[in-house]
C-alpha positions in Angstrom: 119.5 119.6 88.9 121.0 116.9 91.8 123.7 115.0 89.6 123.8 111.3 91.0 125.8 108.3 89.4 123.8 105.0 88.2 122.9 102.9 91.5 124.1 105.7 94.0 121.7 106.0 96.8 120.0 109.4 96.7 118.7 110.6 99.8 115.3 112.8 100.1 113.5 115.2 102.4 110.7 116.8 102.9 109.5 119.5 104.8 106.5 121.0 106.0 106.8 124.7 106.9 104.2 125.6 109.4 103.7 126.7 113.0 101.5 124.2 114.1 103.4 121.1 115.9 100.5 118.8 115.7 101.1 117.8 112.3 102.6 114.8 109.8 104.0 114.5 106.7 103.3 111.0 104.3 104.7 109.9 101.5 101.9 109.4 99.3 103.3 108.5 95.7 106.1 109.8 94.0 107.0 108.7 90.0 109.6 109.5 88.0 109.5 110.7 84.7 112.1 111.8 81.6 109.8 114.1 80.9 109.2 116.9 83.7 106.4 118.0 82.1 104.5 114.5 81.5 104.3 112.3 84.2 101.5 109.8 82.9 103.3 108.8 79.5 106.6 107.1 80.2 106.8 106.9 83.9 108.5 104.9 86.9 106.7 104.3 90.1 108.6 104.3 93.4 105.6 104.5 95.7 102.1 104.5 94.6 99.4 104.9 97.5 101.5 104.3 100.2 102.5 101.3 98.8 106.8 101.1 97.8 107.0 99.7 94.1 110.8 100.0 93.7 112.7 97.8 95.7 115.3 100.2 96.3 112.9 102.5 97.8 113.0 102.9 101.8 111.3 105.5 104.6 114.0 106.7 106.8 113.4 107.4 110.2 113.2 111.6 111.3 113.0 112.3 114.5 110.2 115.3 113.2 106.7 114.9 112.4 106.9 117.1 109.9 109.9 116.2 108.1 109.2 112.7 105.8 112.6 111.2 104.7 113.4 108.5 101.7 116.1 107.1 99.9 116.6 105.2 96.4 118.8 104.0 93.6 119.4 106.2 91.2 118.4 105.3 87.5 117.9 106.3 83.6 114.9 105.4 81.9 116.3 103.0 78.9 120.0 104.7 79.0 118.2 106.9 76.4 117.6 110.3 79.0 119.9 112.2 79.7 117.5 113.1 83.3 115.2 112.1 85.6 112.4 114.1 87.6 110.6 112.8 90.2 107.1 114.5 91.1 105.5 113.4 95.0 102.6 113.5 96.8 102.3 114.3 100.3 99.7 114.4 102.5 99.5 116.8 105.3 97.7 115.4 108.4 97.2 116.0 112.2 99.2 114.0 114.5 97.6 110.3 116.5 94.1 110.8 114.2 94.7 107.4 113.4 92.0 107.4 111.1 93.8 109.9 108.5 95.1 109.0 105.3 98.8 109.7 107.1 98.3 106.4 109.5 96.8 104.2 106.7 100.0 103.0 105.6 99.8 101.1 102.1 96.0 101.2 100.0 96.2 99.0 97.5 92.6 100.2 96.6 89.6 102.7 97.2 87.0 101.3 99.1 83.7 102.8 97.1 80.3 104.4 98.2 77.5 101.9 98.5 75.2 105.1 97.8 72.7 104.7 95.5 
């Protein structure tokens, strides 16, 4: 566990450990929950599909492509839960593959297949 006070900035970093220097890490989705085994019922979205949902969420510069950094203000769920758990989905892409998910940024909705 990591202990912080309410409204304190919480800084996180995700690193990819791989020998390929041409990979990029992208933070796609981060959801918080008071229950570490349930991220569907009572949740709070920080970022979803690359779209920032929490006004305190901010990406931070990293000099390394294989490291994603971001921060947000610590919060509680209705002051009834002593802990907040975070679950994040990260995407790994090839550097300079501008058609990949890493370079699309915020995707508010996905395209539908127009086939029969």
